[in-house]
A tleap script that builds the chain and sets N, CA, C and O, in Angstrom:
source leaprc.protein.ff14SB
mol = sequence {
  NMET GLU TRP PHE LYS THR LEU LEU ILE VAL
  LEU GLN VAL ILE SER ALA LEU ALA VAL ILE
  LEU LEU VAL LEU LEU GLN GLN GLY LYS GLY
  ALA ASP MET GLY ALA ALA PHE GLY SER GLY
  ALA SER GLY SER LEU PHE GLY ALA SER GLY
  SER ALA ASN PHE LEU SER HIE ALA THR ALA
  ILE PHE ALA ALA VAL PHE PHE ILE CYS THR
  LEU GLY ILE THR TRP ILE GLY ASN LYS LYS
  GLU VAL SER PRO GLY VAL LEU SER GLY THR
  VAL ALA PRO VAL VAL ALA PRO ALA ALA PRO
  VAL ALA PRO ALA GLN ASP PRO THR LYS PRO
  ALA VAL PRO CLYS
}
set mol.1.N position { -5.503 -9.267 -11.459 }
set mol.1.CA position { -4.526 -8.323 -10.762 }
set mol.1.C position { -4.589 -9.045 -9.268 }
set mol.1.O position { -3.877 -8.557 -8.389 }
set mol.2.N position { -5.255 -9.964 -9.017 }
set mol.2.CA position { -5.257 -10.833 -7.720 }
set mol.2.C position { -4.122 -11.840 -7.723 }
set mol.2.O position { -3.412 -12.105 -6.753 }
set mol.3.N position { -4.050 -12.311 -8.808 }
set mol.3.CA position { -2.445 -13.067 -8.680 }
set mol.3.C position { -1.232 -12.198 -8.404 }
set mol.3.O position { -0.210 -12.758 -8.006 }
set mol.4.N position { -1.247 -10.945 -8.568 }
set mol.4.CA position { -0.211 -10.355 -8.655 }
set mol.4.C position { 0.044 -9.900 -7.392 }
set mol.4.O position { 1.163 -9.658 -6.942 }
set mol.5.N position { -1.244 -9.759 -6.692 }
set mol.5.CA position { -1.080 -9.456 -5.032 }
set mol.5.C position { -0.965 -10.665 -4.545 }
set mol.5.O position { -0.035 -10.660 -3.738 }
set mol.6.N position { -1.412 -11.625 -4.628 }
set mol.6.CA position { -0.816 -12.864 -4.230 }
set mol.6.C position { 0.585 -13.231 -4.227 }
set mol.6.O position { 1.153 -13.751 -3.267 }
set mol.7.N position { 1.258 -12.868 -5.625 }
set mol.7.CA position { 2.689 -12.973 -5.659 }
set mol.7.C position { 3.710 -12.141 -4.701 }
set mol.7.O position { 4.816 -12.411 -4.232 }
set mol.8.N position { 2.828 -10.983 -4.619 }
set mol.8.CA position { 3.700 -9.750 -3.779 }
set mol.8.C position { 3.718 -10.290 -2.214 }
set mol.8.O position { 4.708 -10.304 -1.482 }
set mol.9.N position { 2.519 -10.686 -1.915 }
set mol.9.CA position { 2.367 -11.374 -0.599 }
set mol.9.C position { 3.128 -12.327 -0.237 }
set mol.9.O position { 3.568 -12.403 0.910 }
set mol.10.N position { 3.466 -13.447 -1.448 }
set mol.10.CA position { 4.625 -14.410 -0.918 }
set mol.10.C position { 6.033 -14.095 -1.060 }
set mol.10.O position { 6.952 -14.588 -0.405 }
set mol.11.N position { 6.113 -13.240 -1.967 }
set mol.11.CA position { 7.583 -12.477 -2.041 }
set mol.11.C position { 7.902 -11.802 -0.619 }
set mol.11.O position { 8.994 -12.037 -0.102 }
set mol.12.N position { 6.961 -10.956 0.032 }
set mol.12.CA position { 7.204 -10.204 0.941 }
set mol.12.C position { 7.088 -11.216 2.096 }
set mol.12.O position { 7.687 -10.807 3.091 }
set mol.13.N position { 6.434 -12.546 2.285 }
set mol.13.CA position { 6.692 -13.214 3.859 }
set mol.13.C position { 7.891 -13.872 3.486 }
set mol.13.O position { 8.477 -14.377 4.443 }
set mol.14.N position { 8.469 -14.027 2.302 }
set mol.14.CA position { 9.893 -14.884 2.027 }
set mol.14.C position { 10.904 -14.205 2.166 }
set mol.14.O position { 11.980 -14.767 2.370 }
set mol.15.N position { 10.795 -12.645 2.082 }
set mol.15.CA position { 12.024 -11.794 2.034 }
set mol.15.C position { 12.018 -11.145 3.462 }
set mol.15.O position { 12.888 -10.399 3.913 }
set mol.16.N position { 10.789 -11.601 4.136 }
set mol.16.CA position { 10.872 -11.167 5.624 }
set mol.16.C position { 11.214 -12.243 6.563 }
set mol.16.O position { 11.660 -12.008 7.686 }
set mol.17.N position { 11.010 -13.386 6.120 }
set mol.17.CA position { 11.815 -14.521 6.938 }
set mol.17.C position { 13.542 -14.427 6.321 }
set mol.17.O position { 14.507 -14.553 7.075 }
set mol.18.N position { 13.608 -14.291 5.483 }
set mol.18.CA position { 15.113 -14.103 5.107 }
set mol.18.C position { 15.884 -13.146 5.642 }
set mol.18.O position { 17.030 -13.387 6.023 }
set mol.19.N position { 15.152 -11.586 5.747 }
set mol.19.CA position { 15.868 -10.811 6.342 }
set mol.19.C position { 16.219 -11.090 7.893 }
set mol.19.O position { 17.307 -10.841 8.414 }
set mol.20.N position { 14.808 -11.795 8.695 }
set mol.20.CA position { 15.172 -12.441 9.937 }
set mol.20.C position { 16.444 -13.209 10.230 }
set mol.20.O position { 17.372 -12.891 10.974 }
set mol.21.N position { 16.286 -14.278 9.489 }
set mol.21.CA position { 17.415 -15.380 9.244 }
set mol.21.C position { 19.055 -14.589 9.169 }
set mol.21.O position { 20.003 -14.752 9.937 }
set mol.22.N position { 18.951 -13.718 7.968 }
set mol.22.CA position { 20.256 -13.262 7.728 }
set mol.22.C position { 20.569 -12.122 9.031 }
set mol.22.O position { 21.596 -12.094 9.710 }
set mol.23.N position { 19.617 -11.395 9.132 }
set mol.23.CA position { 20.087 -10.902 10.816 }
set mol.23.C position { 20.586 -11.428 11.662 }
set mol.23.O position { 21.687 -11.028 12.040 }
set mol.24.N position { 19.879 -12.666 12.356 }
set mol.24.CA position { 20.366 -13.705 13.309 }
set mol.24.C position { 21.681 -14.281 12.776 }
set mol.24.O position { 22.581 -14.392 13.608 }
set mol.25.N position { 21.871 -14.571 11.823 }
set mol.25.CA position { 23.217 -15.204 11.442 }
set mol.25.C position { 24.333 -14.008 11.560 }
set mol.25.O position { 25.458 -14.501 11.645 }
set mol.26.N position { 24.339 -12.923 11.582 }
set mol.26.CA position { 25.200 -12.057 11.784 }
set mol.26.C position { 25.479 -11.659 13.292 }
set mol.26.O position { 24.753 -11.740 14.283 }
set mol.27.N position { 26.798 -11.194 13.128 }
set mol.27.CA position { 27.398 -10.945 14.622 }
set mol.27.C position { 27.537 -9.556 14.625 }
set mol.27.O position { 27.467 -8.865 13.609 }
set mol.28.N position { 27.722 -9.163 15.689 }
set mol.28.CA position { 28.196 -7.696 15.914 }
set mol.28.C position { 29.568 -7.489 15.236 }
set mol.28.O position { 30.259 -8.390 14.760 }
set mol.29.N position { 29.886 -6.076 15.261 }
set mol.29.CA position { 31.337 -5.707 14.404 }
set mol.29.C position { 32.332 -5.963 15.474 }
set mol.29.O position { 33.431 -5.653 15.016 }
set mol.30.N position { 32.424 -6.321 16.500 }
set mol.30.CA position { 33.294 -6.673 17.588 }
set mol.30.C position { 33.623 -8.230 17.824 }
set mol.30.O position { 34.561 -8.774 18.407 }
set mol.31.N position { 32.528 -8.728 17.171 }
set mol.31.CA position { 32.740 -10.358 17.504 }
set mol.31.C position { 33.480 -11.002 16.418 }
set mol.31.O position { 33.401 -10.414 15.339 }
set mol.32.N position { 34.068 -11.902 16.445 }
set mol.32.CA position { 34.824 -12.644 15.453 }
set mol.32.C position { 33.734 -13.517 14.194 }
set mol.32.O position { 33.062 -14.460 14.613 }
set mol.33.N position { 33.657 -13.210 13.014 }
set mol.33.CA position { 32.739 -13.859 12.186 }
set mol.33.C position { 33.220 -15.248 12.080 }
set mol.33.O position { 32.353 -16.018 11.666 }
set mol.34.N position { 34.389 -15.790 12.347 }
set mol.34.CA position { 34.762 -17.196 11.954 }
set mol.34.C position { 34.296 -17.939 13.641 }
set mol.34.O position { 34.822 -19.025 13.881 }
set mol.35.N position { 33.428 -17.395 14.636 }
set mol.35.CA position { 33.085 -17.953 15.502 }
set mol.35.C position { 31.736 -18.629 14.931 }
set mol.35.O position { 31.491 -19.798 15.228 }
set mol.36.N position { 30.990 -17.993 14.230 }
set mol.36.CA position { 29.809 -18.257 13.490 }
set mol.36.C position { 30.091 -19.558 12.439 }
set mol.36.O position { 29.391 -20.564 12.555 }
set mol.37.N position { 30.872 -19.506 11.678 }
set mol.37.CA position { 30.997 -20.689 10.945 }
set mol.37.C position { 32.236 -21.619 11.123 }
set mol.37.O position { 32.732 -22.287 10.217 }
set mol.38.N position { 32.632 -21.574 12.310 }
set mol.38.CA position { 34.044 -22.174 12.827 }
set mol.38.C position { 35.249 -21.583 12.854 }
set mol.38.O position { 35.322 -20.468 12.336 }
set mol.39.N position { 36.212 -22.056 13.330 }
set mol.39.CA position { 37.273 -21.167 13.787 }
set mol.39.C position { 38.366 -21.027 12.379 }
set mol.39.O position { 39.397 -20.372 12.533 }
set mol.40.N position { 38.157 -21.493 11.404 }
set mol.40.CA position { 38.953 -21.210 10.338 }
set mol.40.C position { 38.366 -20.463 9.285 }
set mol.40.O position { 38.037 -20.931 8.195 }
set mol.41.N position { 38.216 -18.979 9.742 }
set mol.41.CA position { 37.685 -18.101 8.842 }
set mol.41.C position { 38.072 -17.641 7.487 }
set mol.41.O position { 37.193 -17.078 6.836 }
set mol.42.N position { 39.236 -17.788 6.960 }
set mol.42.CA position { 40.119 -17.665 5.936 }
set mol.42.C position { 40.005 -18.735 5.274 }
set mol.42.O position { 40.346 -18.669 4.093 }
set mol.43.N position { 39.537 -19.946 5.762 }
set mol.43.CA position { 39.356 -21.178 4.845 }
set mol.43.C position { 37.803 -21.308 4.454 }
set mol.43.O position { 37.342 -22.319 3.924 }
set mol.44.N position { 37.220 -20.427 4.705 }
set mol.44.CA position { 35.697 -20.867 4.494 }
set mol.44.C position { 35.344 -20.493 3.167 }
set mol.44.O position { 36.281 -20.079 2.484 }
set mol.45.N position { 34.005 -20.548 2.535 }
set mol.45.CA position { 33.641 -20.546 1.111 }
set mol.45.C position { 33.673 -18.825 1.095 }
set mol.45.O position { 34.030 -18.440 -0.018 }
set mol.46.N position { 33.436 -17.873 1.891 }
set mol.46.CA position { 33.584 -16.821 1.500 }
set mol.46.C position { 34.925 -16.137 1.599 }
set mol.46.O position { 35.034 -15.202 0.806 }
set mol.47.N position { 35.852 -16.335 2.278 }
set mol.47.CA position { 36.965 -16.051 2.526 }
set mol.47.C position { 37.116 -15.273 3.960 }
set mol.47.O position { 36.248 -15.412 4.821 }
set mol.48.N position { 38.342 -14.391 4.181 }
set mol.48.CA position { 38.218 -13.742 5.407 }
set mol.48.C position { 37.278 -13.008 6.073 }
set mol.48.O position { 36.885 -13.082 7.238 }
set mol.49.N position { 36.994 -12.337 5.230 }
set mol.49.CA position { 35.912 -10.955 5.334 }
set mol.49.C position { 34.961 -11.229 4.423 }
set mol.49.O position { 34.153 -10.312 4.277 }
set mol.50.N position { 34.783 -12.217 3.743 }
set mol.50.CA position { 33.559 -12.266 2.167 }
set mol.50.C position { 32.273 -12.739 3.263 }
set mol.50.O position { 31.336 -11.970 3.046 }
set mol.51.N position { 31.953 -13.607 4.223 }
set mol.51.CA position { 30.877 -13.641 4.757 }
set mol.51.C position { 30.006 -12.493 5.404 }
set mol.51.O position { 28.780 -12.389 5.423 }
set mol.52.N position { 30.721 -11.876 5.792 }
set mol.52.CA position { 30.345 -10.319 6.728 }
set mol.52.C position { 29.468 -9.693 5.678 }
set mol.52.O position { 28.267 -9.438 5.770 }
set mol.53.N position { 30.570 -9.418 4.306 }
set mol.53.CA position { 30.207 -8.562 2.851 }
set mol.53.C position { 28.717 -9.381 2.400 }
set mol.53.O position { 27.592 -8.883 2.358 }
set mol.54.N position { 29.080 -10.637 2.122 }
set mol.54.CA position { 27.760 -11.309 1.603 }
set mol.54.C position { 26.516 -11.288 2.443 }
set mol.54.O position { 25.411 -11.023 1.969 }
set mol.55.N position { 26.739 -11.589 3.771 }
set mol.55.CA position { 25.412 -11.494 4.486 }
set mol.55.C position { 24.622 -9.957 4.589 }
set mol.55.O position { 23.420 -9.694 4.631 }
set mol.56.N position { 25.890 -9.027 4.612 }
set mol.56.CA position { 25.283 -7.617 4.645 }
set mol.56.C position { 24.769 -7.067 3.273 }
set mol.56.O position { 24.191 -5.983 3.193 }
set mol.57.N position { 24.986 -7.794 2.309 }
set mol.57.CA position { 24.620 -7.359 0.968 }
set mol.57.C position { 23.098 -8.335 0.462 }
set mol.57.O position { 22.257 -7.937 -0.344 }
set mol.58.N position { 23.083 -9.351 1.022 }
set mol.58.CA position { 22.080 -10.648 1.134 }
set mol.58.C position { 20.948 -9.653 2.019 }
set mol.58.O position { 19.902 -9.384 1.429 }
set mol.59.N position { 21.127 -9.164 3.274 }
set mol.59.CA position { 20.209 -8.366 4.124 }
set mol.59.C position { 19.842 -7.616 3.245 }
set mol.59.O position { 18.655 -7.608 2.919 }
set mol.60.N position { 20.917 -6.662 2.538 }
set mol.60.CA position { 19.832 -5.403 1.901 }
set mol.60.C position { 19.240 -5.552 0.874 }
set mol.60.O position { 18.608 -4.610 0.394 }
set mol.61.N position { 19.297 -6.981 0.166 }
set mol.61.CA position { 18.823 -7.075 -1.093 }
set mol.61.C position { 17.244 -7.702 -0.552 }
set mol.61.O position { 16.224 -7.393 -1.168 }
set mol.62.N position { 17.206 -8.558 0.595 }
set mol.62.CA position { 16.093 -8.841 0.979 }
set mol.62.C position { 14.986 -7.947 1.423 }
set mol.62.O position { 13.773 -8.011 1.226 }
set mol.63.N position { 15.903 -6.893 2.232 }
set mol.63.CA position { 15.014 -5.836 2.822 }
set mol.63.C position { 14.355 -4.736 1.380 }
set mol.63.O position { 13.217 -4.265 1.357 }
set mol.64.N position { 15.185 -4.579 0.534 }
set mol.64.CA position { 14.761 -3.977 -0.601 }
set mol.64.C position { 13.393 -4.406 -1.121 }
set mol.64.O position { 12.404 -3.694 -1.295 }
set mol.65.N position { 13.552 -5.865 -1.359 }
set mol.65.CA position { 12.414 -6.518 -1.870 }
set mol.65.C position { 11.417 -6.204 -1.019 }
set mol.65.O position { 10.437 -5.514 -1.298 }
set mol.66.N position { 11.713 -6.810 0.228 }
set mol.66.CA position { 10.580 -6.272 1.237 }
set mol.66.C position { 9.735 -4.623 0.982 }
set mol.66.O position { 8.559 -4.503 0.637 }
set mol.67.N position { 10.473 -3.754 1.193 }
set mol.67.CA position { 9.947 -2.458 0.957 }
set mol.67.C position { 9.125 -2.242 -0.218 }
set mol.67.O position { 8.124 -1.528 -0.148 }
set mol.68.N position { 9.444 -2.756 -1.190 }
set mol.68.CA position { 8.780 -2.930 -2.711 }
set mol.68.C position { 7.791 -3.639 -2.734 }
set mol.68.O position { 6.774 -3.285 -3.332 }
set mol.69.N position { 7.890 -4.803 -2.077 }
set mol.69.CA position { 6.391 -5.532 -1.751 }
set mol.69.C position { 5.253 -4.637 -1.146 }
set mol.69.O position { 4.068 -4.562 -1.468 }
set mol.70.N position { 5.822 -4.114 -0.368 }
set mol.70.CA position { 5.013 -3.714 0.879 }
set mol.70.C position { 4.272 -2.549 -0.124 }
set mol.70.O position { 3.050 -2.402 -0.165 }
set mol.71.N position { 5.239 -1.752 -0.921 }
set mol.71.CA position { 4.707 -0.292 -1.722 }
set mol.71.C position { 3.708 -1.141 -2.437 }
set mol.71.O position { 2.514 -0.867 -2.313 }
set mol.72.N position { 4.133 -2.259 -3.256 }
set mol.72.CA position { 3.172 -2.540 -4.248 }
set mol.72.C position { 1.886 -3.582 -3.769 }
set mol.72.O position { 1.060 -4.040 -4.558 }
set mol.73.N position { 1.908 -3.791 -2.606 }
set mol.73.CA position { 0.538 -4.363 -1.958 }
set mol.73.C position { -0.140 -3.305 -1.456 }
set mol.73.O position { -1.344 -3.473 -1.263 }
set mol.74.N position { 0.405 -2.113 -1.162 }
set mol.74.CA position { -0.362 -0.720 -0.449 }
set mol.74.C position { -0.875 -0.020 -1.676 }
set mol.74.O position { -2.003 0.473 -1.641 }
set mol.75.N position { 0.056 0.081 -3.035 }
set mol.75.CA position { -0.403 0.854 -4.085 }
set mol.75.C position { -1.942 -0.164 -4.891 }
set mol.75.O position { -2.875 0.392 -5.470 }
set mol.76.N position { -1.822 -1.527 -4.719 }
set mol.76.CA position { -2.999 -2.391 -5.196 }
set mol.76.C position { -4.219 -2.253 -4.380 }
set mol.76.O position { -5.329 -2.195 -4.909 }
set mol.77.N position { -3.997 -2.186 -2.785 }
set mol.77.CA position { -4.809 -2.109 -2.089 }
set mol.77.C position { -5.634 -0.844 -2.066 }
set mol.77.O position { -6.769 -0.906 -1.594 }
set mol.78.N position { -5.160 0.312 -2.539 }
set mol.78.CA position { -5.618 1.754 -2.587 }
set mol.78.C position { -6.385 1.880 -4.127 }
set mol.78.O position { -7.236 2.754 -4.292 }
set mol.79.N position { -6.072 1.080 -5.068 }
set mol.79.CA position { -6.695 1.109 -6.174 }
set mol.79.C position { -8.241 0.389 -6.291 }
set mol.79.O position { -8.268 -0.665 -6.927 }
set mol.80.N position { -9.370 0.825 -5.793 }
set mol.80.CA position { -10.548 0.439 -5.692 }
set mol.80.C position { -11.399 0.756 -6.735 }
set mol.80.O position { -11.627 1.875 -7.194 }
set mol.81.N position { -11.860 -0.335 -7.082 }
set mol.81.CA position { -13.182 -0.481 -8.154 }
set mol.81.C position { -14.690 0.288 -7.863 }
set mol.81.O position { -15.550 -0.134 -7.090 }
set mol.82.N position { -14.766 1.444 -8.634 }
set mol.82.CA position { -15.819 2.157 -8.317 }
set mol.82.C position { -17.109 1.313 -8.675 }
set mol.82.O position { -17.224 0.990 -9.857 }
set mol.83.N position { -17.942 0.981 -7.919 }
set mol.83.CA position { -19.511 0.361 -8.615 }
set mol.83.C position { -20.430 1.227 -8.700 }
set mol.83.O position { -20.569 2.261 -8.046 }
set mol.84.N position { -21.166 0.730 -9.646 }
set mol.84.CA position { -22.103 1.734 -9.619 }
set mol.84.C position { -23.195 1.827 -8.878 }
set mol.84.O position { -23.659 0.766 -8.460 }
set mol.85.N position { -23.790 2.930 -8.572 }
set mol.85.CA position { -24.782 3.095 -7.590 }
set mol.85.C position { -26.245 2.601 -7.556 }
set mol.85.O position { -26.415 1.866 -8.529 }
set mol.86.N position { -27.060 2.686 -7.018 }
set mol.86.CA position { -28.664 1.984 -7.219 }
set mol.86.C position { -29.226 2.868 -8.871 }
set mol.86.O position { -29.674 2.498 -9.956 }
set mol.87.N position { -28.931 3.951 -8.333 }
set mol.87.CA position { -29.629 5.045 -9.510 }
set mol.87.C position { -28.748 5.455 -10.643 }
set mol.87.O position { -28.950 6.448 -11.342 }
set mol.88.N position { -27.710 4.580 -10.780 }
set mol.88.CA position { -26.794 4.845 -11.809 }
set mol.88.C position { -27.845 4.317 -13.340 }
set mol.88.O position { -28.688 3.425 -13.433 }
set mol.89.N position { -27.230 5.500 -14.569 }
set mol.89.CA position { -28.358 5.237 -15.660 }
set mol.89.C position { -29.581 5.981 -15.485 }
set mol.89.O position { -30.280 6.265 -16.458 }
set mol.90.N position { -29.847 6.272 -14.457 }
set mol.90.CA position { -31.446 6.804 -14.078 }
set mol.90.C position { -30.726 8.460 -14.570 }
set mol.90.O position { -29.623 8.877 -14.216 }
set mol.91.N position { -31.726 9.181 -15.463 }
set mol.91.CA position { -31.713 10.782 -15.512 }
set mol.91.C position { -32.834 11.515 -14.362 }
set mol.91.O position { -33.901 11.065 -13.947 }
set mol.92.N position { -32.330 12.455 -14.128 }
set mol.92.CA position { -33.349 13.166 -12.918 }
set mol.92.C position { -34.510 13.909 -13.985 }
set mol.92.O position { -34.235 14.447 -15.057 }
set mol.93.N position { -35.613 13.800 -13.487 }
set mol.93.CA position { -36.750 14.709 -14.456 }
set mol.93.C position { -36.135 16.308 -14.253 }
set mol.93.O position { -35.534 16.796 -13.297 }
set mol.94.N position { -36.573 16.943 -15.650 }
set mol.94.CA position { -36.322 18.263 -15.354 }
set mol.94.C position { -37.468 19.145 -15.109 }
set mol.94.O position { -38.190 19.425 -16.066 }
set mol.95.N position { -37.795 19.753 -13.612 }
set mol.95.CA position { -38.536 20.251 -13.474 }
set mol.95.C position { -38.476 22.106 -13.818 }
set mol.95.O position { -37.580 22.878 -13.476 }
set mol.96.N position { -39.604 22.392 -14.505 }
set mol.96.CA position { -39.655 23.714 -15.026 }
set mol.96.C position { -39.429 24.793 -13.720 }
set mol.96.O position { -39.632 24.104 -12.719 }
set mol.97.N position { -39.207 25.723 -13.436 }
set mol.97.CA position { -39.410 26.922 -12.437 }
set mol.97.C position { -41.065 27.298 -12.304 }
set mol.97.O position { -41.788 27.330 -13.300 }
set mol.98.N position { -41.409 27.493 -11.351 }
set mol.98.CA position { -43.072 27.760 -11.354 }
set mol.98.C position { -42.971 29.363 -11.295 }
set mol.98.O position { -42.172 30.094 -10.710 }
set mol.99.N position { -43.979 29.615 -12.044 }
set mol.99.CA position { -44.323 31.212 -12.219 }
set mol.99.C position { -44.690 31.695 -10.876 }
set mol.99.O position { -45.461 31.199 -10.054 }
set mol.100.N position { -43.947 32.810 -10.824 }
set mol.100.CA position { -44.166 33.818 -9.542 }
set mol.100.C position { -46.050 33.726 -9.128 }
set mol.100.O position { -46.932 33.953 -9.957 }
set mol.101.N position { -46.218 33.462 -8.118 }
set mol.101.CA position { -47.660 33.701 -7.712 }
set mol.101.C position { -47.873 35.143 -7.119 }
set mol.101.O position { -47.017 35.530 -6.322 }
set mol.102.N position { -48.948 36.002 -7.429 }
set mol.102.CA position { -49.319 37.164 -6.761 }
set mol.102.C position { -50.156 36.753 -5.508 }
set mol.102.O position { -51.058 35.925 -5.386 }
set mol.103.N position { -49.461 37.750 -4.461 }
set mol.103.CA position { -50.205 37.570 -3.498 }
set mol.103.C position { -51.692 37.670 -3.429 }
set mol.103.O position { -52.206 38.579 -4.080 }
set mol.104.N position { -52.326 37.014 -2.861 }
set mol.104.CA position { -54.117 36.622 -2.789 }
set mol.104.C position { -54.653 38.027 -2.343 }
set mol.104.O position { -54.383 38.408 -1.204 }
set mol.105.N position { -55.277 38.688 -3.044 }
set mol.105.CA position { -55.969 40.046 -2.508 }
set mol.105.C position { -57.137 39.488 -1.546 }
set mol.105.O position { -57.749 38.433 -1.718 }
set mol.106.N position { -57.329 40.453 -0.451 }
set mol.106.CA position { -58.178 40.476 0.719 }
set mol.106.C position { -59.598 40.798 0.375 }
set mol.106.O position { -59.873 41.998 0.359 }
set mol.107.N position { -60.455 40.028 0.125 }
set mol.107.CA position { -61.913 40.204 -0.549 }
set mol.107.C position { -62.454 41.375 0.340 }
set mol.107.O position { -63.450 41.941 -0.111 }
set mol.108.N position { -61.966 41.815 1.505 }
set mol.108.CA position { -62.860 42.672 2.507 }
set mol.108.C position { -62.483 43.963 1.623 }
set mol.108.O position { -63.390 44.689 1.215 }
set mol.109.N position { -60.965 44.278 1.293 }
set mol.109.CA position { -60.436 45.545 0.754 }
set mol.109.C position { -60.860 45.466 -0.649 }
set mol.109.O position { -60.873 44.519 -1.435 }
set mol.110.N position { -61.299 47.037 -0.800 }
set mol.110.CA position { -61.440 46.855 -2.628 }
set mol.110.C position { -60.266 46.910 -3.280 }
set mol.110.O position { -59.221 47.095 -2.656 }
set mol.111.N position { -60.292 46.756 -4.625 }
set mol.111.CA position { -58.772 46.588 -5.269 }
set mol.111.C position { -58.458 47.993 -5.358 }
set mol.111.O position { -59.403 48.772 -5.238 }
set mol.112.N position { -57.436 48.402 -5.526 }
set mol.112.CA position { -56.682 49.692 -5.702 }
set mol.112.C position { -56.245 49.988 -7.189 }
set mol.112.O position { -55.017 49.914 -7.139 }
set mol.113.N position { -56.578 50.260 -8.379 }
set mol.113.CA position { -55.746 50.386 -9.309 }
set mol.113.C position { -54.736 51.286 -9.484 }
set mol.113.O position { -54.864 52.417 -9.014 }
set mol.114.N position { -53.735 50.968 -10.092 }
set mol.114.CA position { -52.552 51.480 -9.969 }
set mol.114.C position { -52.255 52.363 -11.158 }
set mol.114.O position { -51.176 52.949 -11.238 }
savepdb mol mol.pdb
quit
């Protein structure tokens, strides 16, 4: 289970760095995407508006991976193994209830029969 936690942490760090990079690559809606990749956006690898769609989809995918890894790490962290206590395996002694004790008679008073 420890290797799975390590894998989730590595995936979380990679996805966090990817989200940061992809958000920094994107520009606002008012800015021209061609400015980020050069002046000829229509001749680029992604097409005229393909880079915006690709970056936004890739950001969404890496963000989903980040949140899934976070939930997985939290779930693994909350599963604690219950260690047996010092007295585990011992049995408590059974104590019989004590018989009620009659109150002591005052020796100076005579006993009154009922």
